[in-house]
C-alpha positions in Angstrom: 3.3 -37.5 -15.6 0.4 -39.6 -16.8 0.4 -42.2 -19.5 1.2 -41.5 -23.2 -2.5 -41.8 -24.2 -3.3 -39.2 -21.6 -6.0 -41.3 -20.0 -4.6 -42.2 -16.6 -6.4 -40.6 -13.7 -4.2 -39.3 -10.9 -5.2 -37.5 -7.7 -3.3 -35.9 -4.8 0.0 -36.0 -6.6 2.6 -33.6 -5.0 5.9 -32.8 -6.7 8.0 -30.5 -4.5 11.5 -29.6 -3.2 13.2 -31.0 -6.3 16.0 -29.8 -8.6 14.6 -30.4 -12.1 17.4 -29.2 -14.3 19.4 -30.2 -17.4 16.6 -31.9 -19.3 14.9 -31.2 -22.6 11.6 -30.7 -20.8 11.7 -30.4 -17.1 8.1 -31.6 -16.4 5.6 -32.9 -18.9 2.0 -33.5 -17.7 -0.2 -35.6 -20.1 -3.2 -36.3 -17.9 -4.9 -35.4 -14.6 -3.4 -31.9 -14.4 -6.0 -30.9 -11.8 -4.8 -33.7 -9.5 -1.2 -32.6 -9.4 0.5 -29.9 -7.4 4.0 -28.9 -8.7 5.4 -26.5 -6.2 8.6 -25.4 -4.4 10.9 -26.8 -7.0 14.0 -25.5 -8.9 12.9 -25.9 -12.5 15.7 -24.3 -14.5 18.3 -25.0 -17.2 15.9 -27.2 -19.3 16.5 -26.6 -22.9 13.0 -26.8 -24.5 10.6 -26.1 -21.6 10.4 -26.1 -17.9 6.8 -27.3 -17.8 4.6 -28.6 -20.5 1.0 -29.5 -19.9 -0.8 -31.4 -22.7 -3.9 -32.1 -20.6 -5.7 -29.5 -22.7 -8.2 -27.3 -20.9 -7.1 -28.4 -17.4 -4.9 -26.1 -15.4 -1.8 -27.4 -13.6 -0.9 -25.8 -10.3 2.8 -24.9 -10.7 2.9 -21.9 -8.4 5.9 -21.2 -6.1 8.7 -22.5 -8.2 12.1 -21.1 -9.4 12.3 -20.9 -13.2 15.9 -19.7 -13.3 15.1 -16.0 -13.6 13.7 -13.4 -11.1 11.3 -12.1 -13.7 9.6 -15.5 -14.0 9.2 -18.1 -16.7 9.3 -17.5 -20.5 6.8 -19.0 -22.9 3.3 -18.2 -21.5 5.0 -16.4 -18.6 6.4 -12.8 -18.6 10.1 -13.5 -18.0 13.3 -15.1 -19.2 13.4 -18.3 -17.2 12.5 -21.8 -18.3 9.4 -21.7 -20.5 6.0 -22.8 -19.5 3.2 -23.8 -21.8 -0.5 -23.2 -21.8 -2.8 -24.3 -18.9 0.0 -23.8 -16.4 -0.6 -21.6 -13.4 2.9 -20.4 -12.7 2.2 -17.2 -10.6 3.3 -16.4 -8.0 6.8 -17.7 -8.6 10.0 -17.7 -6.6 12.3 -14.8 -7.5 15.3 -16.9 -6.4 16.1 -20.6 -5.8 14.8 -21.6 -2.4 14.6 -25.3 -3.0 17.2 -25.9 -0.3 15.3 -23.8 2.2 12.4 -26.0 3.3 12.5 -24.4 6.7 12.0 -21.0 5.2 14.9 -19.7 7.2 15.7 -17.1 4.6 13.7 -14.1 3.5 12.0 -15.1 0.2 11.3 -12.9 -2.8 8.3 -13.6 -5.0 7.1 -12.5 -8.4 3.6 -12.2 -9.7 1.9 -11.1 -12.9 -1.7 -12.0 -12.1 -3.0 -12.1 -8.5 -1.1 -10.0 -6.0 -3.4 -11.3 -3.2 -2.4 -14.9 -4.1 1.3 -13.9 -3.7 0.5 -12.2 -0.3 -1.3 -15.3 0.8 1.7 -17.5 -0.2 4.3 -15.3 1.4 5.6 -15.4 4.9 6.3 -12.3 7.1 9.6 -10.7 5.9 9.2 -11.7 2.3 9.2 -9.4 -0.7 6.7 -9.6 -3.6 8.0 -8.1 -6.9 5.0 -7.3 -9.1 5.3 -7.5 -12.9 4.3 -4.7 -15.2 0.6 -4.4 -15.7 -2.7 -3.1 -14.2 -4.2 -5.2 -11.4 -7.9 -4.8 -10.3 -7.7 -6.1 -6.7 -8.6 -4.8 -3.3 -5.7 -6.1 -1.2 -5.7 -7.4 2.3 -2.1 -7.1 3.7 -2.2 -9.1 6.9 1.5 -9.9 7.3 4.8 -7.9 7.4 5.8 -8.0 3.7 7.1 -5.7 1.0 5.1 -5.0 -2.1 7.4 -3.7 -4.9 5.9 -2.5 -8.1 9.2 -1.5 -9.6 7.5 1.6 -11.0 5.6 -0.5 -13.6 2.7 -1.9 -11.6 -0.7 -0.2 -11.2 -3.3 -1.3 -8.7 -6.8 -0.2 -8.0 -8.5 0.6 -5.8 -8.8 0.1 -2.0 -6.3 -1.8 0.2 -6.1 -2.5 3.9 -3.0 -3.0 6.1 -3.6 -4.9 9.3 0.0 -5.9 10.1 3.1 -4.2 11.3 6.3 -4.1 9.2 4.7 -3.5 5.8 6.4 -1.6 2.9 4.6 -0.4 -0.3 7.0 0.9 -3.0 7.1 1.6 -6.7 3.4 1.3 -7.2 0.8 3.4 -9.0 -2.3 3.4 -6.8 -5.6 4.5 -8.4 -8.6 5.6 -6.4 -12.1 5.2 -7.6 -13.8 8.1 -5.7 -15.1 8.3 -2.1 -12.8 5.5 -0.9 -9.6 5.0 1.1 -6.8 3.8 -1.2 -4.5 2.6 1.6 -6.0 2.2 5.0 -3.8 1.3 8.0 -6.4 -0.5 10.2 -5.5 -0.8 13.8 -9.0 -1.9 15.0 -7.6 -5.4 15.6 -4.4 -4.4 17.4 -1.5 -1.9 17.4 0.4 -1.4 14.2 4.1 -0.3 13.9 6.7 0.3 11.2 4.9 1.1 7.9 6.8 2.5 5.0 5.0 3.9 1.9 7.6 5.3 -0.5 8.1 6.1 -4.1 4.5 5.6 -5.1 2.1 7.6 -7.3 -1.5 8.0 -5.9 -4.1 9.1 -8.4 -7.0 10.3 -6.3 -10.6 10.9 -7.4 -13.1 13.1 -5.6 -13.6 12.0 -2.0 -10.5 9.7 -2.0 -8.0 9.4 0.8 -4.5 8.3 -0.2 -3.3 7.0 3.1 -5.6 6.8 6.1 -4.5 5.9 9.7 -7.3 4.1 11.5 -10.5 2.4 10.7 -14.0 3.8 11.1 -14.1 2.2 14.5 -14.2 3.4 18.1 -11.6 0.8 19.1 -8.6 1.9 17.0 -5.4 1.0 18.7 -2.0 2.8 18.4 -0.3 3.3 15.0 3.3 4.2 15.3 6.4 4.8 13.1 4.7 5.4 9.7 6.9 6.8 7.0 5.3 8.3 3.9 8.1 9.6 1.7 8.9 10.5 -1.9 5.4 9.9 -3.2 3.3 11.8 -5.7 -0.3 12.5 -4.8 -2.4 13.7 -7.7 -5.8 15.0 -6.5 -9.1 15.7 -8.4 -10.2 18.9 -10.1 -12.5 19.7 -7.1 -9.6 19.3 -4.7 -11.8 17.1 -2.4 -9.2 14.5 -1.5 -6.6 13.8 1.2 -3.0 12.5 0.6 -3.0 11.7 4.4 -5.7 11.5 6.9 -5.2 10.6 10.5 -8.5 9.6 12.1 -12.0 9.3 10.8 -14.2 11.2 8.5 -15.2 14.8 9.2 -18.5 14.7 11.1 -17.6 11.4 12.8 -16.0 10.6 16.2 -13.5 8.0 14.9 -10.0 8.9 15.7 -6.7 7.0 16.4 -3.8 7.3 18.8 -0.8 7.9 16.5 2.9 8.8 17.0 6.1 9.1 15.0 4.3 9.8 11.7 6.6 11.3 8.9 5.3 12.8 5.7 8.4 13.8 3.8 9.6 14.8 0.3 6.2 14.2 -1.3 4.6 16.1 -4.1 0.9 17.0 -3.5 -1.4 18.5 -5.9 -5.1 19.3 -5.3 -5.4 17.4 -2.0 -5.2 18.4 1.7 -3.8 16.7 4.7 -6.4 16.2 7.5 -5.4 15.5 11.1 -8.5 14.6 13.0 -8.1 15.2 16.8 -11.0 14.0 19.0 -10.2 12.0 22.1 -6.9 10.2 21.2 -3.5 11.8 21.4 -1.3 12.4 18.3 2.4 13.1 18.8 5.6 13.4 16.8 3.9 14.2 13.5 6.5 15.6 11.0 5.5 17.2 7.7 8.7 18.3 6.0 10.3 19.0 2.6 7.1 18.6 0.6 5.8 20.6 -2.3 2.1 21.5 -2.2 0.2 23.0 -5.2 -3.4 23.8 -6.0 -4.7 22.6 -2.7 -7.9 23.8 -1.0 -5.9 24.1 2.2 -2.5 22.4 2.7 -3.1 20.9 6.2 -5.7 21.3 8.8 -6.3 20.0 12.3 -9.9 19.4 13.0 -11.7 18.5 16.2 -15.0 17.0 17.2 -17.3 18.9 14.8 -20.6 17.1 15.4 -21.6 19.5 18.2 -21.8 16.8 20.8 -18.6 17.4 22.8 -15.3 19.2 22.9 -12.3 17.2 21.8 -10.0 16.0 24.6 -7.1 14.6 22.4 -3.7 16.4 22.5 -1.5 17.1 19.6 2.2 17.5 20.6 5.5 17.7 18.8 3.9 18.6 15.5 6.5 20.0 13.0 5.6 21.6 9.7 9.0 22.6 8.2 10.9 23.2 5.0 7.8 22.8 2.8 6.9 24.8 -0.4 3.5 26.3 -0.5 2.9 28.6 -3.4 0.2 31.0 -4.5 -1.8 28.2 -6.3 -2.9 27.0 -2.8 -6.1 28.6 -1.5 -4.8 28.6 2.0 -2.1 27.0 4.2 -1.9 25.4 7.6 -4.9 25.8 10.0 -6.2 24.6 13.3 -9.9 24.1 13.9 -11.2 25.6 10.6 -14.7 24.0 11.0 -15.8 25.2 14.4 -15.1 25.8 18.0 -14.1 22.3 19.2 -10.4 22.8 19.9 -8.7 25.0 22.5 -5.4 25.4 24.3 -5.8 22.1 26.1 -5.6 20.3 22.8 -2.1 21.4 22.0 0.9 20.2 23.9 4.5 21.2 23.6 6.6 21.2 20.4 4.2 22.8 17.9 6.5 24.2 15.2 5.8 25.8 11.8 9.2 26.9 10.7 11.4 27.5 7.6 8.7 27.1 5.1 8.0 29.0 1.9 4.5 30.5 1.9 4.6 32.5 -1.3 1.5 34.5 -2.3 -1.1 32.3 -0.6 -4.4 34.2 -0.9 -6.4 32.8 2.0 -10.1 32.1 2.1 -13.0 33.4 4.1 -16.4 32.0 4.9 -15.2 29.1 7.1 -17.1 28.6 10.4 -14.1 29.8 12.3 -13.3 32.8 10.1 -10.7 33.4 7.4 -8.1 30.7 6.7 -4.7 32.2 5.7 -1.2 30.9 5.2 -1.1 29.9 8.9 -4.3 30.2 11.0 -5.6 29.3 14.4 -9.4 29.7 14.2 -10.6 28.2 17.5 
């Protein structure tokens, strides 16, 4: 594309929905690279290169193409597909050939090795984004039902917000930076359903929350069917972090209606689960088959602790079962450890703490409600 001298000026050139295969070089751009969009093509099986851009210093938009391999293009790219040269923006790329699916009737898979947010923006609900190995410094806004798959080799920092249903996060290392929410499920704009957070590692700093349900907003709507499974939560030395928090910060009145929340087969070190019960109901919360070590309290249910009013929300069908809580934990499971804001009216039917191993948990005194032991109700 462009004349041999590289002097021809081209604008608004779009090359898409083509099969560019079986050539020496699939596409060569000699001039006006910034006026060309090369997207939604099958560029594979070319012997020397898939794309070459000799308009030096000018970037060619070649995002959203299939290069013949799910791990992306070779050359300047990270993968084994057709090679791309310098000054070619190839990411995100298609992880399969969708050049015959202009209607996007299929579920697409994408790959990226630079901007995860750009891949999210390019994707359609139902798509999967496979993230190449590396460390990404982005705060992600996940506003559509997609899967982010880090494959166990992608690290992201530091604060990310989910505002859509049907989102999956898997195979990621998620690093907090201190006093922030690493993954927030924000229902202030509407109800959210069907969130899966599985097989990730959370490295939490002091004041961090791994997964938080609800925004700091009085208008949180319902969050339902959240599965947090098979993750590792590494807390800070001062133990001031939460792997899971339902509702707002202690001392605030921000809470969220939530149901069918499962926290299962996770490994938690130096971090405590907080269930914040103010004026919204929480039901069908299951905490099962987890291992807790070195926590400053495994799980506690707190109410309205600002002294203004008694909580009216109801916790029902809460199950804490088959968990391992050893003597490195300061205390275990407690209700209302910070004051006198919860009473019998805040607890519905189906509250179960069964078949757990509480082994040598020492307990801790000095809390506003009294001493917090392996299992305590301090209201």
